[in-house]
N, C-alpha and C positions, 0 to 999 in steps of 0.2 A: 504493500500500500504506500510505503514511503516513496518508492520510485515513481508511481503514477502521480502522486501529489506534487513532487518536484517537476515532473514533466508538464503537467497541466499549467502550472505557474509559469514555467519557462516558455512554453509555446505561446501562451497568452501575451507575455511580455515581448516576444519576438515580433508579434503582430501589432504591438503598440496599443493593446486593448486594456481597458480597466476591467475589473471583475464584473461590474455592472454591464459593460458593453458586451462582454463574452456571454453573460447570462441572457441578455436580450437576443443575441444571435442564436443561442441554443434554445431559447424560449423556456428558460427555467428561472427560478428565483436567484437573486444574487447570493443569498445566504448559502445556497447549495454549492456554488463555485468556491466560496470562501471555505466551506466545510471540507471540500475535496483538497484544496491547496494546503490547508492546515493539518490534513491527515485525520480529521475527526470522524470522517466517514469515507467509504470507498464507493466509486461509481458502480451502478448496476450494469449488467450486460447491455441493457438497452441504452444506458447513458454512454457507455464505452463506444457503442456503435455511432452514436451522435457525434461524440468527440472525434472519433476516427474519420467520419465523413467530413466533418468541418475542417479539420487540419489536413485532410487527405493523406493520412498516415495509417498504415496497417496497425491493427490492434496489438499484435505481438511486439512491434517496435515500441509502442506506448508503454507496454507492461514490462518488457524485458530489458530495455536499454535506458541508461541514464543519459538523457538528452541535454543536460545542463551545459555541456561543453559545445553543443552544436549551435551553428548559426544558420541563417537562411540559406547560405551557400552550401551547407552540409547536406541539403536535401535536393534530390533531382526528381523530375517528373518522369514516371514510367506508366504509360497508359493514363488512367484517371486517378492515379495515386502518386504520392511522393515516397521515396525510399531514402533511408539514411545513407549519406555518402560523405564521409569525413574528408575534408581537404586541409592539408597542412601547408603552412607558409613560413618563410623565414622572417627576420626582423625588417626586411625591405619589402615584405608582402609578395615575394616571389614564391611560386609554387615549388614545393619540394617533392621529390620522387621517393615514395616509400618502397623499401626493398623487402620483399617477402622471402625470408631465408628458407633454405631447403627443409630444415627441421620443423619450421612452422607452417609449411605449405599445406600439410594435412589438416591443420586447424583453421585455415583461412576461410573455409566454408562457414564455420560457426562465427567468425569474427569480422568478416569483410564489411559489415554494416555497423560495427561497434566503434565509436570514436576512441574509446580507451584502448582497444586492441590495435587500431591503426596508429595511435599516438606512440605506442611503445616500439614500433618497428624502426629499424635504422633508416636514415634518410640520406639521399644524395641530391646534388643539383647538376644537371646537364644543360648548359645554356644554349646548346645548338639544336635542341628539340623544337618541333613546330608548336604552335599555340595549342593548348589543351591540357587536360589533366592526365598525367602519366604515372605509371606504377611499374616496378620491375618484378618479374616472376621467374623462379628457377625452372629449368628444363630437366626432366628426367627421361632416361631411356634413349633409344635411337630411332624413334618413329619419325623424326623430322630431320634426318641427315641432310646436309652435313653439320647441322647444329649438334654440338656434342653435349652429352649428359653433364649437368653441372653448370652449363652456360645460363645466362639470364637474358630474357626477352623483355625489353622495355616497350610497353604498349600505351597507346592513347585511348582514353575511355570513350566508348561509343554509346551515347545516350539514346539516339533514335535508331531502332533496329532497321529502319529503311535505309540507313546509311551503310549497311554491311555490303561490301563489294565482293562479288563472286570471284574466286581465284586468289584472293589475298589471304594472308595468315593472321590468325587472331589467338589470343589467350581467352578462353571462355571459362567462366565459373558456372558449373551446372549443378542442378539439384541432386542428380543421381550419380554422375561421373566425376564429381569434384572439379579440380582445376586441370584443364587440358590445353595444349597448344597444337592447333591444326590449321590446315588450309580449309577454307570455308566456301561452300556454294550456297547462296541465298535462295532457298525454296519457300520463303514465307508466303508469297502469293500463290504458289502451286499447292502446297499442302501444309502450310504453317509450321515449317521445320527448317533446320539447317543441316546440310550434309557436311560431315567432317571427314577430311581426307588426310591421310598420312603421306608425306613425301616418300617415305620408305614403303615400297609396295609389298613388303612382307606383312604389312598390317592392313586389315580390311577397313573399308569405309563404313561409316554408320551415320544415322540421322538422329538428331535431337529435337524434340518439340520445342518451339520457341518459348513456350510458357515455362520450360524447365531451365532456361538460360537466365541466370541471375545477374551476371555481368559479362561484358564483352569488351576486350581491349585490342585495338588494331596495332600490329607490329610497326614500330618506328625505328628501333635499332636493337642490336644484341651486344652483350658483353660476354666475351669468351674468357672463362676463368682457367683454362687449361691450354698448355702449349701443344701444338701439333707435333707428333713424332715425325722423324725424318721419313720413315716409310710411308706415312700418310700423305706426304707431299710429292711422292713419285708419281709420274704419269700413269704407270700401270695401276697403282692403288686408286688414283682418281677415276680411271676408266672403270675399274671393278665396282667402285662405289656408285657411280652414276648408272652403270648397267643394272645394279641392284635396284636402283630407283626407276628403272624402265626407260632410261634415256640412252639413245644411241649417239656415240661420239666417234664417228668414222674419221673425222679429221685428225683427232688426237691419235687414233690407232695407226694411221699412216705415218705419223711422225716418230714412232718408236723405232 
């Protein structure tokens, strides 16, 4: 009850409303808003629905997250609701890039919309990135060769699903598959899904319903944390790698 009390007060103040103004908008007595904010009573389910609809925030965010550190820019519009989207900046108000470490990647699904979780992540600043909100994600496995396991993909947040461009690579946070990095075919208009493709053809393509996609980040750059071995840089190794990806490199073969 303490969390919802603080959240109602903070959301009201973000909108610049008095208790009386919020009560009028919700068509309830002012004393009821005061009681909620002071923790003397808890909103009923019906009242939680009203508050959720008014602030355009899912009920679980209202109940489970401490929103007192959030600002208006911490929320983004997704459909007809807003979801919590923490944005961190430095002293000069420049966006910082949160780095999701390999050890914490499994827990990202539970903490991606929590300001406290995002706040404790390490942060870097890359001044050459294009405009937009960016985050760095670790890559596991060999499904997206030549991207090596342990590398990081820096992605730009995509708010509007209609901006997803077929054939480009994205980091997706999905409800059932966790965090994945894949090449994406936008099939939203066709069957309301995204087709996820691995560049390594040893892995099968699969589709994800768009309503299971929680976040999507478009590739902007990568950070390789491992040095390539000498044998990996030989023409023969490069040809074998690309052949495994289903790419024919006749020109390189002739040069051997």
